[in-house]
C-alpha positions as CSV (number, residue, x, y, z in Angstrom):
1,M,45.2,116.3,110.4
2,D,44.9,113.7,107.6
3,M,47.4,111.6,109.5
4,V,45.2,111.7,112.6
5,T,42.1,110.9,110.6
6,R,43.8,107.9,108.9
7,M,45.2,106.6,112.2
8,A,41.9,107.0,114.0
9,S,40.0,105.0,111.4
10,E,42.3,102.0,111.1
11,K,40.8,100.2,114.2
12,P,37.5,100.2,116.0
13,V,39.0,102.1,119.0
14,V,42.0,104.3,118.9
15,I,43.4,106.3,121.9
16,F,46.0,109.0,121.6
17,S,47.7,109.1,125.0
18,K,50.8,110.1,126.9
19,S,52.5,107.5,129.1
20,S,52.7,110.0,132.0
21,C,49.0,111.0,131.9
22,S,47.0,109.5,134.8
23,M,43.6,110.2,133.1
24,C,44.9,108.4,130.0
25,H,45.8,105.4,132.1
26,T,42.3,105.5,133.6
27,I,40.6,105.5,130.2
28,K,42.8,102.8,128.9
29,S,42.1,100.7,132.0
30,L,38.3,101.2,131.6
31,L,38.3,100.1,128.0
32,L,40.6,97.1,128.7
33,E,38.2,96.0,131.5
34,F,35.4,95.9,129.0
35,G,37.5,93.6,126.9
36,V,38.2,96.2,124.2
37,N,41.6,95.9,122.5
38,P,42.3,99.6,121.6
39,T,45.1,100.8,119.5
40,I,47.1,103.1,121.7
41,Y,49.5,105.7,120.4
42,E,51.7,107.1,123.2
43,L,52.5,110.5,121.8
44,D,55.6,110.9,124.1
45,E,57.0,107.6,122.9
46,I,56.6,107.6,119.1
47,S,58.7,109.4,116.5
48,K,56.0,111.7,115.1
49,G,54.3,112.2,118.4
50,R,54.7,116.0,118.5
51,E,53.4,116.3,115.0
52,I,50.4,114.1,115.8
53,E,49.7,116.1,118.9
54,Q,49.6,119.4,117.0
55,A,47.2,117.8,114.5
56,L,45.0,116.6,117.4
57,L,44.7,120.1,118.7
58,I,42.7,120.9,115.5
59,V,40.5,117.9,115.8
60,V,40.0,118.0,119.6
61,Q,39.8,121.8,119.9
62,N,40.9,121.6,123.5
63,P,44.3,122.3,125.0
64,M,43.9,119.1,127.0
65,V,44.6,117.0,123.9
66,V,45.0,113.6,125.6
67,P,43.4,111.2,126.1
68,A,41.7,111.6,122.7
69,V,39.4,108.6,122.1
70,F,38.1,107.7,118.7
71,I,35.5,105.0,118.3
72,G,34.5,103.8,114.9
73,G,36.8,106.4,113.4
74,Q,34.9,109.3,115.1
75,F,36.3,111.5,117.8
76,V,34.2,110.8,120.9
77,G,36.1,112.9,123.4
78,G,38.5,112.8,126.3
79,A,38.3,111.4,129.7
80,N,35.3,113.4,130.8
81,E,33.2,112.4,127.8
82,I,34.2,108.7,128.0
83,I,33.4,108.5,131.7
84,S,30.1,110.3,131.2
85,L,29.2,107.9,128.4
86,H,30.1,105.0,130.7
87,L,27.9,106.4,133.6
88,Q,25.0,106.9,131.1
89,Q,25.4,103.3,130.0
90,A,26.0,104.5,126.4
91,L,29.7,103.5,126.1
92,Q,29.2,99.8,125.7
93,P,26.6,100.1,122.9
94,M,28.8,102.5,121.1
95,L,31.7,100.0,121.4
96,K,29.5,97.2,120.1
97,D,28.4,99.3,117.1
98,A,32.0,100.0,116.2
99,G,32.9,96.3,116.4
100,A,35.1,96.6,119.4
101,L,32.9,94.4,121.6
102,W,31.1,91.2,120.7
103,V,29.2,90.6,124.0
């Protein structure tokens, strides 16, 4: 879990994802459209992906571990939470506060 916490706090926005996950793709596309440059860890493509995924289960507390989005070092949620924040117009202010957006 320490590894996940460290990785999630290194950049303003961090996404733990899998390359074959369509909801992961949707969330990455949404953030990229805003102009955010998230750090993306594709768990199915990195050497410690399985280990990180197991640690994420503890943090996320949900069997649907990806996408797992961290903003400002804090776990915000998965696809449902990010889309809900966007629809409530709360996502962009959160991204600005984390230093991921300058506009």
